[in-house]
C-alpha positions in Angstrom: 0.0 0.0 0.0 1.2 3.5 -0.8 0.6 5.9 2.1 1.0 9.6 2.4 1.5 11.1 5.9 1.2 14.6 7.1 2.9 15.1 10.5 5.1 12.2 9.6 7.9 13.5 11.9 5.6 14.4 14.8 4.9 12.6 18.1 2.7 10.0 16.4 4.4 9.9 13.0 7.8 8.9 14.4 6.2 5.7 15.8 3.9 5.0 12.8 6.4 5.4 9.9 8.8 2.6 11.0 5.8 0.2 11.6 4.4 0.8 8.1 7.8 0.5 6.4 8.6 -2.7 8.3 5.2 -4.1 7.2 6.1 -3.5 3.5 4.2 -0.3 2.8 5.6 2.5 0.7 5.5 5.6 2.9 5.7 9.2 1.6 6.0 11.8 4.4 5.4 15.5 4.3 8.6 17.3 5.4 9.1 21.1 5.9 12.7 21.2 7.0 16.1 19.7 6.0 16.2 17.9 9.4 12.8 16.3 8.8 13.9 15.2 5.3 16.9 13.5 6.8 14.8 11.9 9.5 12.3 10.4 7.1 15.2 9.1 4.9 16.7 7.4 8.0 13.3 5.8 8.6 13.3 4.6 5.0 10.4 6.8 4.0 10.2 9.1 1.0 10.3 12.7 2.1 8.1 15.2 0.2 8.7 19.0 0.5 5.2 20.3 0.1 3.0 22.9 1.8 -0.2 21.5 3.4 -2.0 24.7 2.3 -0.9 24.6 -1.3 -3.7 22.5 -2.7 -2.3 22.0 -6.2 1.1 20.8 -4.8 -0.6 18.6 -2.2 -2.8 17.0 -4.8 0.3 16.1 -6.9 2.1 14.8 -3.8 -0.7 12.2 -3.0 -0.8 10.9 -6.6 -1.1 7.1 -6.7 -1.4 6.9 -2.9 -4.0 4.4 -1.4 -4.3 6.1 1.9 -3.5 9.4 3.7 -2.8 9.7 7.5 -3.5 13.3 8.4 -1.5 13.5 11.6 -0.3 17.1 11.3 -0.9 19.3 14.4 0.7 22.1 16.4 -0.5 21.8 20.0 0.7 24.7 22.2 3.2 24.2 25.0 1.7 23.5 28.5 2.3 27.1 29.7 0.5 28.5 26.6 -2.5 26.1 26.6 -4.8 28.8 28.1 -3.9 31.4 25.5 -6.4 31.4 22.6 -3.9 33.0 20.3 -1.6 30.0 20.7 -4.1 27.8 19.0 -4.2 29.7 15.7 -1.8 27.4 13.8 -3.5 24.3 15.1 -6.9 25.7 14.0 -5.5 26.4 10.5 -4.2 22.9 10.2 -7.4 21.3 11.5 -9.8 23.4 9.3 -8.1 24.5 6.1 -5.4 21.8 6.2 -8.0 19.0 6.5 -10.1 20.4 3.8 -7.1 20.4 1.5 -6.3 16.8 2.4 -9.8 15.7 1.6 -9.9 17.7 -1.7 -6.6 16.2 -2.7 -7.7 12.7 -1.8 -10.9 13.0 -3.8 -9.0 14.4 -6.8 -6.6 11.5 -6.8 -9.2 8.8 -5.8 -7.4 7.9 -2.6 -9.3 5.1 -0.9 -8.8 5.9 2.8 -8.1 9.0 5.0 -7.5 8.7 8.7 -7.7 11.7 11.1 -6.9 11.6 14.8 -9.4 13.8 16.7 -10.0 14.1 20.5 -12.5 12.5 22.9 -12.7 15.4 25.4 -15.9 16.8 24.0 -18.0 14.2 25.7 -20.2 15.6 28.6 -19.5 14.7 32.2 -21.0 11.2 32.5 -19.9 10.1 36.0 -19.1 6.4 36.1 -21.2 5.6 32.9 -19.4 4.1 30.0 -19.5 6.4 26.9 -18.1 6.3 23.3 -18.5 7.9 19.9 -22.0 6.7 19.5 -23.0 9.4 22.0 -24.8 12.1 20.1 -24.4 14.9 22.7 -21.1 16.8 22.6 -19.8 19.8 24.5 -17.7 21.7 22.0 -15.5 24.4 23.5 -13.9 27.1 21.4 -10.3 26.0 21.6 -11.0 22.5 20.1 -14.0 23.3 17.9 -11.9 23.1 14.7 -11.2 19.4 15.3 -14.9 18.8 14.7 -14.7 20.9 11.6 -12.0 18.4 10.6 -14.4 15.5 11.5 -17.0 17.0 9.2 -14.4 17.0 6.3 -13.9 13.3 7.0 -17.6 12.7 6.7 -17.6 14.6 3.4 -14.9 12.2 2.2 -16.9 9.2 3.2 -20.1 10.6 1.6 -18.2 11.1 -1.6 -17.3 7.3 -1.7 -14.1 7.2 0.3 -13.4 5.6 3.6 -13.0 8.3 6.2 -11.9 7.2 9.7 -11.9 9.4 12.7 -10.0 8.2 15.8 -10.9 10.2 18.9 -7.8 10.0 21.0 -7.4 10.2 24.7 -4.7 12.4 26.2 -1.4 11.3 24.9 1.4 10.4 27.3 4.9 9.0 26.9 8.6 9.9 26.9 8.3 11.9 23.7 5.4 14.0 24.9 6.2 17.6 26.1 3.0 17.6 28.1 4.1 14.4 29.9 7.4 15.9 30.7 5.7 18.9 32.2 3.2 16.8 34.2 6.1 14.8 35.7 8.0 18.0 36.4 4.9 19.3 38.3 4.8 15.9 40.1 8.4 16.3 41.2 7.4 19.6 42.7 4.6 17.8 44.5 1.8 19.3 42.4 -0.9 17.2 40.8 -1.6 18.4 37.2 -4.7 16.3 36.6 -7.8 18.2 37.9 -11.3 17.1 38.9 -13.0 15.3 41.7 -11.1 12.2 43.0 -13.5 9.7 41.3 -13.7 11.5 37.9 -12.5 9.4 35.0 -10.0 10.7 32.4 -9.4 9.2 28.9 -5.6 8.6 28.5 -3.6 6.6 25.9 0.1 5.9 25.6 1.6 7.3 22.4 2.9 4.0 21.2 -0.6 2.4 21.6 -2.2 5.3 19.8 0.3 4.8 16.9 -0.5 1.1 16.7 -4.2 1.9 16.7 -3.8 4.1 13.6 -1.9 1.3 11.8 -4.7 -1.1 12.8 -7.3 1.3 11.5 -5.6 1.5 8.2 -5.7 -2.2 7.7 -9.0 -3.3 9.3 -11.5 -0.5 10.1 -14.7 0.5 8.3 -15.5 4.2 7.9 -16.7 5.8 11.1 -15.7 7.4 14.4 -13.9 5.4 17.1 -12.3 6.0 20.5 -8.7 5.2 21.3 -8.1 5.1 25.0 -6.9 2.8 27.8 -9.1 -0.2 28.5 -10.1 1.3 31.9 -9.7 5.1 32.1 -8.1 6.1 35.4 -9.7 8.4 38.0 -8.1 11.6 39.1 -7.0 9.9 42.3 -5.5 6.9 40.5 -3.6 8.9 37.9 -2.2 11.4 40.4 -1.1 8.5 42.6 0.6 6.9 39.6 2.5 10.1 38.8 3.5 10.5 42.5 4.9 6.9 42.5 6.7 7.5 39.2 8.7 10.4 40.7 9.2 8.9 44.2 6.6 10.9 46.1 4.0 9.6 48.5 1.3 12.0 47.3 0.7 15.2 45.3 -1.1 18.4 46.2 -3.9 19.7 44.0 -3.0 22.2 41.4 -3.8 25.7 42.7 -6.6 27.3 40.8 -4.6 30.3 39.8 -1.8 28.1 38.3 -4.4 26.0 36.5 -6.0 29.1 35.0 -2.6 30.5 34.1 -1.4 27.4 32.3 -4.6 25.8 30.9 -7.2 28.6 31.0 -10.7 28.3 32.4 -12.1 26.5 29.4 -9.5 23.7 29.4 -9.7 23.3 33.2 -13.5 22.9 32.8 -13.0 20.2 30.2 -10.3 18.4 32.1 -12.4 18.4 35.2 -15.2 16.3 33.6 -15.6 12.6 34.3 -15.3 10.8 30.9 -15.2 7.0 31.2 -14.6 6.4 27.5 -14.8 2.9 26.1 -12.5 1.6 23.3 -14.7 -1.5 22.8 -16.0 -0.7 19.3 -12.5 -0.2 17.9 -11.2 -3.3 19.6 -14.1 -5.4 18.2 -13.4 -3.9 14.7 -9.7 -4.4 14.6 -8.4 -6.7 17.4 -6.2 -3.8 18.6 -5.6 -3.7 22.3 -3.5 -1.2 24.3 -0.4 -2.7 25.7 0.2 -0.1 28.5 -2.0 1.7 31.0 -1.9 3.9 34.0 -2.9 1.0 36.2 -0.2 -1.3 34.8 2.7 1.1 35.7 3.0 3.0 32.4 3.9 6.3 34.2 6.8 4.5 36.0 8.1 3.5 32.6 7.6 7.0 31.1 9.5 8.6 34.0 12.3 6.0 33.8 12.7 6.6 30.0 12.9 10.3 30.6 15.6 9.9 33.3 17.7 7.7 31.0 17.8 10.3 28.2 
């Protein structure tokens, strides 16, 4: 299979490209710098210098491809999450970038397009299991454009392609700047995950998310699926796991002023919800299963990997 990847050198792409190459796929990755060109060559992928917002060039770049993985993103740093202006580039990628990807895919008769979205728009549901079949969403301003991107995926499917949306939990792993910040807070004795102690939070290890995208490419019908740990941890469980990972007995709650300063009121509100998201539909469709979880000591391994760097 010939596969074009935007965001091929990002947090997800660096895990996905080697898997696809090893499986015998021909991978073409979007690269915007000399460093990323060299990285893709080392990973045995074909680098393509193209602008995501140049539709004509993008259309030419995806010629003869069977699938597109639209992984490009630009999430702000932890200290800038609460600044609306910090999301402008991400919004541009999600809205105009995804529209261009779909237009290029339709023009070149690409069969499959996969887009990783987020599952944080579900309402507070207490201990009730929820998933993408839930019609009610709470769409906040800072992530509204990811649902514009989901609409583009529906447009692709309606036009005869296979559009797959994977609503991801919060990524964590050694390569995640957000995880590095969370463990830094933990070393200071501060819990970065907010919400009542029994609130559930959808998380997923980056490697498991990457494997889910590969599984979706090979097995999944068009639609929307959730990629999270088998049992989302509660606020109490995840903060305890982070404390253990950095050698502390317990963590103090993040002060409100610090939460507002880093995440902003909107994101704090979202992250305080209880979202016990189920991955069952995706597991049934693909046979994928996450290999790591908060409850199995994943945060210990993340902290150890960071220390060994």
